C-alpha positions as CSV (number, residue, x, y, z in Angstrom):
1,M,4.8,-1.0,5.8
2,K,1.0,-1.8,6.6
3,L,-2.1,-1.9,5.0
4,G,-5.6,-2.0,6.1
5,I,-7.8,-3.9,3.8
6,V,-11.7,-2.5,4.4
7,G,-15.0,-2.1,3.2
8,L,-18.6,-3.1,3.6
9,P,-19.5,-6.7,4.9
10,N,-19.9,-9.4,2.2
11,V,-17.6,-7.5,-0.6
12,G,-15.0,-10.2,-0.7
13,K,-11.9,-8.4,1.7
14,S,-10.9,-11.8,3.5
15,T,-11.0,-13.5,0.3
16,L,-9.3,-10.8,-1.1
17,F,-6.9,-11.2,1.9
18,N,-6.4,-14.9,1.3
19,A,-5.6,-14.9,-2.1
20,I,-3.0,-12.4,-1.1
21,T,-1.6,-13.8,2.0
22,K,-2.5,-17.6,2.0
23,A,-3.3,-17.0,5.8
24,G,-6.2,-18.8,5.6
25,A,-8.7,-16.1,7.0
26,E,-12.3,-17.1,7.8
27,I,-14.7,-16.3,5.1
28,A,-18.7,-16.3,5.4
29,N,-21.5,-14.6,3.8
30,Y,-22.5,-12.8,7.3
31,P,-21.5,-9.2,8.2
32,F,-18.9,-9.0,10.7
33,C,-17.1,-12.2,10.4
34,T,-14.5,-11.0,10.8
35,I,-14.1,-9.3,14.2
36,D,-10.1,-8.5,14.8
37,P,-7.9,-8.1,12.1
38,N,-6.3,-11.0,10.5
39,V,-2.3,-10.4,9.5
40,G,-0.2,-11.5,7.0
41,L,3.3,-10.3,5.6
42,V,3.3,-10.6,1.8
43,N,6.5,-10.6,-0.4
44,V,6.7,-7.6,-2.8
45,P,7.0,-9.7,-6.4
46,D,10.3,-8.5,-8.1
47,Y,11.9,-10.7,-10.5
48,R,15.2,-8.5,-10.1
49,V,15.5,-10.2,-7.0
50,D,15.0,-13.9,-8.1
51,Y,17.6,-12.9,-11.5
52,L,20.3,-11.8,-9.1
53,A,19.8,-14.6,-6.1
54,K,20.4,-17.4,-9.8
55,M,23.0,-15.1,-10.7
56,H,25.3,-14.9,-7.3
57,N,23.4,-18.2,-6.3
58,S,22.4,-16.6,-3.5
59,K,21.8,-19.0,-0.3
60,K,18.9,-16.0,0.9
61,I,16.8,-14.6,-0.4
62,V,15.0,-11.5,1.0
63,P,12.6,-10.1,-1.2
64,A,10.7,-7.1,0.0
65,A,7.5,-7.4,2.0
66,I,4.1,-5.7,2.9
67,E,1.9,-6.2,6.0
68,F,-1.8,-6.9,5.2
69,Y,-4.3,-6.0,7.6
70,D,-8.1,-7.7,6.9
71,I,-10.2,-5.4,9.2
72,A,-13.8,-5.6,10.1
73,G,-16.2,-5.2,7.5
74,L,-17.8,-1.0,8.1
75,V,-21.9,0.0,7.8
76,K,-23.4,3.7,8.4
77,G,-22.7,4.5,11.7
78,A,-19.2,3.8,12.6
79,S,-18.0,6.6,13.2
80,K,-20.6,6.7,16.1
81,G,-20.0,2.9,17.1
82,E,-22.5,1.2,15.3
83,G,-21.6,-2.5,13.5
84,L,-17.9,-3.1,14.8
85,G,-17.1,0.8,14.2
86,N,-14.5,1.8,16.9
87,K,-12.6,-0.7,16.6
88,F,-12.7,-1.0,12.7
89,L,-12.1,2.6,13.2
90,S,-9.0,2.4,15.5
91,N,-7.7,-1.0,13.5
92,I,-7.6,1.4,10.3
93,R,-5.3,4.3,12.3
94,E,-2.3,2.0,13.2
95,T,-2.0,1.5,8.9
96,D,0.2,3.1,6.4
97,A,-2.5,3.0,3.9
98,I,-6.2,1.8,2.8
99,V,-7.3,-0.4,0.3
100,E,-10.6,0.0,-0.1
101,V,-12.3,-3.7,-2.0
102,L,-15.1,-2.3,-3.8
103,R,-18.2,-5.0,-4.9
104,C,-18.4,-5.0,-8.6
105,F,-20.4,-8.4,-9.3
106,N,-23.6,-9.4,-9.0
107,D,-24.1,-12.0,-7.5
108,P,-27.7,-12.8,-6.3
109,N,-26.2,-16.0,-3.5
110,V,-23.9,-13.2,-2.0
111,T,-26.0,-10.5,0.1
112,H,-25.1,-6.9,0.1
113,V,-25.3,-5.1,3.6
114,D,-27.1,-1.7,1.1
115,G,-29.9,-4.2,-0.9
116,N,-27.9,-3.0,-4.4
117,I,-24.5,-3.4,-5.9
118,D,-23.2,0.6,-6.2
119,P,-19.5,0.9,-5.6
120,L,-19.8,4.7,-5.1
121,R,-22.5,4.6,-2.8
122,D,-20.3,2.6,-0.6
123,I,-16.9,4.9,-1.4
124,E,-19.0,7.3,0.3
125,T,-20.2,5.4,3.3
126,I,-16.7,4.5,4.1
127,N,-15.3,7.1,3.5
128,F,-17.7,9.7,4.8
129,E,-17.0,7.5,8.3
130,L,-13.2,8.3,8.3
131,I,-14.3,11.8,7.8
132,L,-16.8,11.8,11.1
133,S,-14.2,10.1,13.0
134,D,-11.4,12.8,12.0
135,L,-14.2,15.8,12.3
136,E,-14.4,14.6,15.9
137,L,-10.6,14.0,16.5
138,V,-9.5,17.7,15.0
139,E,-12.3,19.4,17.3
140,K,-10.8,17.5,20.1
141,V,-7.2,18.4,19.5
142,L,-8.2,22.3,18.1
143,V,-9.6,23.1,21.9
144,K,-7.0,22.3,23.5
145,R,-3.9,23.6,21.0
146,E,-6.0,26.4,20.7
147,K,-5.3,27.0,24.7
148,V,-2.0,26.6,24.2
149,A,-1.6,29.0,21.9
150,K,-2.1,31.7,23.7
151,S,1.1,31.4,25.7
152,D,2.8,29.9,22.9
153,K,3.3,30.9,19.7
154,S,4.5,27.6,18.4
155,A,1.5,26.3,18.5
156,R,-0.1,28.8,16.6
157,S,0.8,27.6,13.0
158,E,-0.6,24.1,13.9
159,V,-3.7,25.9,15.2
160,E,-4.0,27.8,11.7
161,L,-3.7,23.6,10.2
162,L,-6.1,22.2,12.3
163,K,-8.6,24.9,11.5
164,R,-7.9,24.0,8.0
165,I,-8.6,21.0,8.1
166,K,-11.3,21.4,9.9
167,E,-13.0,23.6,7.5
168,V,-12.1,20.6,4.5
169,L,-13.9,17.7,7.0
170,E,-17.4,19.9,7.3
171,E,-17.6,20.2,3.9
172,G,-17.6,16.5,3.4
173,K,-14.3,16.1,2.0
174,S,-11.2,14.1,2.5
175,A,-8.4,15.7,4.3
176,R,-6.0,14.6,1.5
177,V,-7.2,16.7,-0.4
178,L,-4.8,19.6,1.3
179,N,-2.1,20.4,-0.6
180,L,0.3,20.3,2.5
181,H,4.4,21.0,2.6
182,D,6.5,18.6,4.5
183,E,6.0,20.2,8.0
184,E,2.5,20.4,7.6
185,K,2.8,16.3,6.7
186,A,4.7,15.1,9.5
187,L,2.8,16.9,12.3
188,L,-0.4,15.8,10.9
189,K,1.3,11.8,10.9
190,T,1.3,12.0,14.7
191,Y,-2.6,12.5,14.6
192,Q,-3.3,9.5,12.0
193,L,-5.8,11.2,11.3
194,L,-8.2,8.2,8.6
195,S,-8.7,10.8,5.4
196,T,-5.2,11.5,5.0
197,K,-4.3,8.1,4.5
198,P,-4.1,7.1,0.5
199,I,-6.5,4.6,-0.8
200,I,-6.5,2.3,-3.4
201,Y,-9.5,1.4,-4.8
202,V,-9.7,-2.3,-5.4
203,C,-12.7,-3.5,-8.1
204,N,-13.8,-7.1,-7.3
205,V,-15.5,-8.3,-10.1
206,D,-16.7,-11.3,-12.1
207,E,-14.3,-13.9,-13.3
208,S,-15.6,-12.6,-17.3
209,D,-14.3,-8.7,-16.4
210,V,-10.8,-10.1,-15.7
211,A,-8.8,-10.0,-19.4
212,N,-9.7,-6.9,-20.2
213,N,-9.5,-5.3,-16.7
214,G,-12.8,-4.8,-16.0
215,D,-13.1,-1.9,-19.4
216,D,-16.7,-3.2,-20.1
217,N,-18.1,-3.5,-16.0
218,E,-20.3,-0.3,-15.6
219,F,-19.0,-0.6,-12.0
220,V,-15.4,-0.4,-12.3
221,Q,-15.6,3.2,-15.2
222,K,-17.5,5.0,-12.3
223,V,-15.0,3.7,-9.6
224,R,-12.3,4.9,-12.3
225,E,-13.5,8.4,-12.8
226,F,-14.1,9.0,-8.6
227,A,-10.6,7.8,-8.5
228,K,-8.9,10.5,-10.7
229,E,-10.5,13.3,-8.6
230,E,-8.2,11.9,-5.5
231,N,-5.1,10.9,-7.8
232,A,-6.0,7.0,-6.1
233,Q,-4.9,3.8,-8.1
234,V,-7.8,1.6,-9.0
235,S,-6.7,-2.6,-9.5
236,V,-9.1,-4.6,-10.9
237,V,-9.7,-8.4,-9.5
238,S,-11.9,-11.1,-9.4
239,A,-11.1,-12.6,-5.4
240,K,-12.5,-15.9,-6.8
241,I,-10.0,-16.0,-9.5
242,E,-7.1,-14.9,-6.9
243,Q,-8.0,-17.4,-4.8
244,E,-7.8,-20.3,-7.1
245,I,-4.5,-18.9,-8.6
246,S,-3.2,-19.0,-4.7
247,E,-4.0,-22.7,-4.6
248,L,-2.0,-23.5,-7.4
249,E,0.9,-25.3,-5.9
250,S,3.5,-24.7,-8.6
251,D,5.1,-21.4,-10.3
252,E,4.4,-23.3,-13.1
253,E,0.9,-23.7,-12.8
254,K,0.2,-20.6,-11.8
255,K,1.8,-19.0,-14.6
256,E,-0.4,-21.8,-17.1
257,F,-3.7,-20.4,-15.4
258,L,-3.0,-16.8,-16.0
259,E,-2.3,-17.6,-19.3
260,M,-5.3,-19.1,-20.1
261,I,-7.6,-17.1,-18.8
262,G,-5.1,-14.0,-20.9
263,L,-3.7,-12.6,-17.8
264,S,0.4,-11.7,-18.1
265,E,0.0,-11.4,-13.7
266,S,-2.1,-11.7,-11.2
267,G,-4.6,-9.0,-9.4
268,C,-3.2,-9.6,-6.4
269,D,0.2,-8.7,-7.9
270,Q,-0.9,-5.6,-9.2
271,V,-2.8,-4.6,-5.8
272,I,0.8,-4.9,-4.2
273,K,2.4,-3.3,-6.7
274,D,0.0,-0.2,-6.8
275,S,0.6,-0.5,-2.8
276,Y,4.7,0.5,-3.4
277,K,3.0,3.4,-6.2
278,T,0.5,5.1,-3.6
279,L,3.0,5.2,-0.8
280,N,5.9,6.1,-3.0
281,L,8.0,3.4,-2.5
282,I,11.2,2.0,-4.4
283,S,13.6,-0.4,-3.6
284,F,17.4,-0.7,-4.0
285,L,19.0,-4.3,-3.9
286,T,22.1,-5.6,-2.3
287,T,23.3,-9.1,-3.3
288,G,26.2,-11.8,-3.4
289,E,26.8,-15.2,-2.6
290,D,25.4,-14.9,1.2
291,E,22.1,-13.0,0.3
292,T,20.6,-11.2,-2.0
293,R,18.3,-8.6,-0.7
294,A,15.5,-6.0,-2.1
295,W,15.5,-2.7,0.8
296,T,12.4,-0.5,0.7
297,I,13.2,3.4,0.8
298,T,10.9,6.3,0.0
299,N,11.3,7.6,-3.5
300,G,13.9,10.5,-3.2
301,T,16.2,9.2,-0.3
302,K,19.5,9.3,-0.1
303,A,22.0,7.2,0.5
304,V,23.5,7.5,3.3
305,D,20.0,7.1,4.7
306,A,19.8,4.4,2.2
307,A,22.7,2.8,4.2
308,G,21.1,3.5,7.5
309,K,18.6,1.0,6.5
310,I,21.0,-1.7,6.6
311,H,22.7,-0.6,9.6
312,T,23.1,2.2,11.5
313,D,27.2,1.9,11.6
314,I,26.9,1.7,7.6
315,Q,25.4,5.0,8.1
316,R,27.6,7.1,10.7
317,G,30.7,5.7,8.8
318,F,29.1,6.0,5.2
319,I,32.5,6.9,2.5
320,K,30.5,5.7,-0.8
321,A,28.3,4.3,-2.8
322,E,29.4,1.7,-5.5
323,I,26.2,1.5,-8.0
324,V,25.4,-0.2,-11.1
325,S,21.3,-0.2,-12.4
326,F,20.3,-3.3,-12.6
327,D,18.9,-2.8,-16.6
328,T,23.0,-2.3,-17.0
329,L,23.9,-5.4,-15.2
330,K,21.8,-7.5,-16.8
331,E,23.0,-5.9,-20.3
332,Y,26.6,-7.1,-19.4
333,G,25.7,-10.2,-17.9
334,N,27.9,-9.8,-14.8
335,M,29.6,-7.7,-12.4
336,A,33.5,-7.9,-14.0
337,K,31.7,-6.8,-17.6
338,V,30.4,-3.8,-16.0
339,K,33.6,-3.0,-13.9
340,E,35.1,-3.6,-17.5
341,H,33.2,-1.1,-19.3
342,G,33.1,1.5,-16.6
343,Q,29.6,0.9,-15.6
344,L,29.8,0.9,-11.7
345,R,29.4,4.2,-10.2
346,M,31.1,6.0,-7.2
347,E,28.2,8.3,-5.6
348,G,28.5,10.0,-2.4
349,K,26.4,10.8,0.7
350,D,24.0,12.9,-1.4
351,Y,23.2,10.8,-4.2
352,V,19.2,10.1,-4.9
353,M,18.8,6.1,-4.7
354,K,16.7,5.0,-7.9
355,D,14.7,1.8,-8.0
356,G,16.6,-1.3,-9.1
357,D,19.6,0.1,-8.1
358,I,22.1,-2.8,-6.6
359,T,24.7,-1.2,-4.2
360,N,27.5,-2.1,-2.2
361,F,27.9,0.9,0.3
362,K,31.8,1.4,1.8
363,F,31.9,2.1,5.4
364,N,34.5,3.0,8.2
365,V,33.5,3.1,12.1
């Protein structure tokens, strides 16, 4: 799972990236400091993994992970090559979703590329460049597919889809506003259109706005209203605070710091969780003395396909899945009592996996 952290120059992208990944990306108060994307692998916070590992005294712990890309700041005209435009846009095409960082704080010491703070204008700038880039791509593909469709009937539905997308883009709207069925979504995936990618808006606020989740920040309120139209997630963070948290050595120190500023979790953890929601992902769990691991799957995945995440042989020789929910195991305290009370379920190939399912696949090859 790859997420691209984007935004205009000097909005706090690299500071947030550093805090999330502790990768030490370069930070500076001038545009295009980040030229090639910095990449960091981040564990998904999941107390269930720690709980199970402790219960079974597991030798190895493997949480789910997300890959974050810190991509160069974008400016107006990027779709025409302004700034680092073409490089920026090609980097975004490689990601599964976009984390768009918006400046929602005032600081005279940090310059804004457009002179003043206006997150909705910043969203418009970025979205417009993504739309223009997509429109150029769709027009080129459409010319080629229309020629093919004259002799190949199977290409005609693709042409109709591309025409629908072109109309939406020409109206200045993102392609994600279209209601597409699964076959159309699968087809579009091959084109890697930028404006179809799901977006998480991250409002970077002052330290004073964090405790109440930005409820008193007029910029945050505007972003939330806008995000409703796209059914997009909005996270509120202070990149400066997240940087401070990331520099603390122990989990206990982090917990005390969060309590001191009135938070139950860090903004970075919230961004990671919002990323999971946005991409419609869940985790199932395997646990034992050797290893406790979280496996990332799409919500709605069947048991036989989840088995394939572990190994293709398990999928091929699938017999059944022994499953208990994490909450049930926690309630009874151990697996012996779960079995004693008849709470260990036997599920077949077509069982739809649930978030937090603790699973043992039975197979024969």
